C-alpha positions as CSV (number, residue, x, y, z in Angstrom):
1,M,-13.1,-29.6,13.7
2,N,-15.0,-32.4,15.4
3,C,-12.4,-34.6,17.0
4,A,-14.7,-36.9,18.9
5,S,-14.3,-39.9,16.6
6,L,-10.5,-39.6,16.3
7,P,-7.8,-40.9,18.7
8,K,-6.6,-38.4,21.3
9,Y,-3.3,-37.0,20.3
10,D,-0.4,-35.4,22.2
11,I,-0.2,-32.0,20.3
12,F,2.9,-29.9,21.0
13,I,2.8,-26.3,20.0
14,S,5.6,-23.8,20.4
15,G,6.1,-20.1,19.7
16,A,7.7,-16.9,21.0
17,D,6.3,-13.6,22.2
18,K,6.2,-12.5,18.6
19,H,3.8,-15.3,17.9
20,I,1.2,-14.6,20.6
21,C,-1.5,-13.5,18.2
22,Q,-1.0,-16.6,16.1
23,L,-1.0,-18.8,19.2
24,Q,-4.3,-17.2,20.4
25,N,-5.9,-17.8,17.0
26,L,-4.6,-21.4,16.5
27,M,-4.8,-23.0,19.9
28,P,-8.6,-23.0,20.4
29,S,-8.9,-25.2,17.3
30,L,-6.6,-27.8,19.0
31,K,-8.8,-28.2,22.2
32,G,-10.7,-31.5,22.3
33,C,-8.3,-33.2,19.8
34,G,-6.1,-34.5,22.6
35,T,-3.7,-33.1,25.2
36,V,-2.3,-29.7,24.1
37,H,1.2,-29.2,25.2
38,L,2.6,-25.6,25.1
39,V,6.4,-25.4,24.9
40,S,7.5,-22.1,26.4
41,S,11.1,-21.2,25.9
42,F,10.5,-17.7,24.5
43,L,7.1,-16.7,26.0
44,S,6.9,-14.0,28.7
45,P,4.8,-14.7,31.9
46,E,2.3,-12.2,30.6
47,N,1.8,-14.0,27.3
48,I,1.6,-17.4,29.0
49,E,-1.2,-15.9,31.1
50,K,-3.0,-14.8,27.9
51,L,-2.9,-18.4,26.7
52,Q,-4.3,-19.8,30.0
53,G,-7.1,-22.3,29.3
54,L,-5.9,-23.0,25.7
55,Y,-3.4,-25.7,26.7
56,D,-3.4,-28.7,29.0
57,V,0.3,-29.0,29.9
58,I,3.0,-26.3,29.8
59,H,6.6,-27.2,29.4
60,E,9.0,-24.5,30.5
61,P,12.5,-26.0,29.9
62,A,15.4,-24.6,31.8
63,L,18.3,-26.6,30.3
64,S,20.4,-23.6,29.3
65,D,20.6,-19.9,30.0
66,D,20.7,-19.3,26.2
67,G,17.1,-19.3,25.0
68,Y,17.8,-20.8,21.6
69,M,20.0,-23.5,23.1
70,N,17.4,-24.2,25.7
71,F,14.8,-24.9,23.1
72,K,17.2,-27.1,21.1
73,L,18.0,-29.1,24.2
74,F,14.4,-29.5,25.1
75,N,13.7,-30.9,21.6
76,L,16.6,-33.3,22.0
77,Y,15.8,-34.5,25.5
78,E,12.1,-34.1,26.0
79,I,10.4,-34.2,22.6
80,N,12.2,-37.4,21.8
81,R,10.4,-39.1,24.6
82,F,7.1,-38.3,23.0
83,I,8.0,-38.6,19.3
84,S,8.1,-42.4,19.4
85,Q,4.4,-42.4,20.5
86,P,1.9,-43.1,17.7
87,W,-0.3,-40.1,18.5
88,F,2.3,-37.3,18.6
89,I,1.9,-34.1,16.6
90,K,4.3,-31.1,16.7
91,I,2.9,-27.8,15.4
92,D,4.6,-24.4,15.1
93,A,2.7,-21.3,16.0
94,D,3.0,-19.9,12.5
95,V,1.1,-22.6,10.6
96,Q,-2.4,-22.4,9.2
97,L,-4.5,-25.5,9.5
98,R,-7.4,-26.5,7.3
99,N,-10.6,-27.5,9.0
100,D,-9.9,-31.2,8.2
101,W,-6.3,-31.2,9.1
102,L,-6.6,-33.8,11.8
103,T,-8.6,-36.2,9.6
104,Y,-5.8,-35.9,7.1
105,V,-3.1,-36.6,9.8
106,D,-5.2,-39.5,11.2
107,G,-5.5,-41.1,7.7
108,A,-1.8,-40.8,7.2
109,I,-1.0,-42.7,10.4
């Protein structure tokens, strides 16, 4: 996808170790479309290393010892700071995006 003519978005993507192949396939298509934020509550250091270069910012919340609660608290506290911005996109690792997905999103905004 050519993102040059579109606004630069804050794109958040999250996944767990079981999603590493999906993340590796999806994340290259996000580069150049804005700042790619990787949210890592359930990714091992080895898998974070595999994704090096595919994200611009990594968020490693440590709000709870419970992994699921940690992710929920991150969504409540941190994502809410970004969600009010006009160029915020949240993507899960298990989605499949069409080639024109960002054009569609941009048109909807």
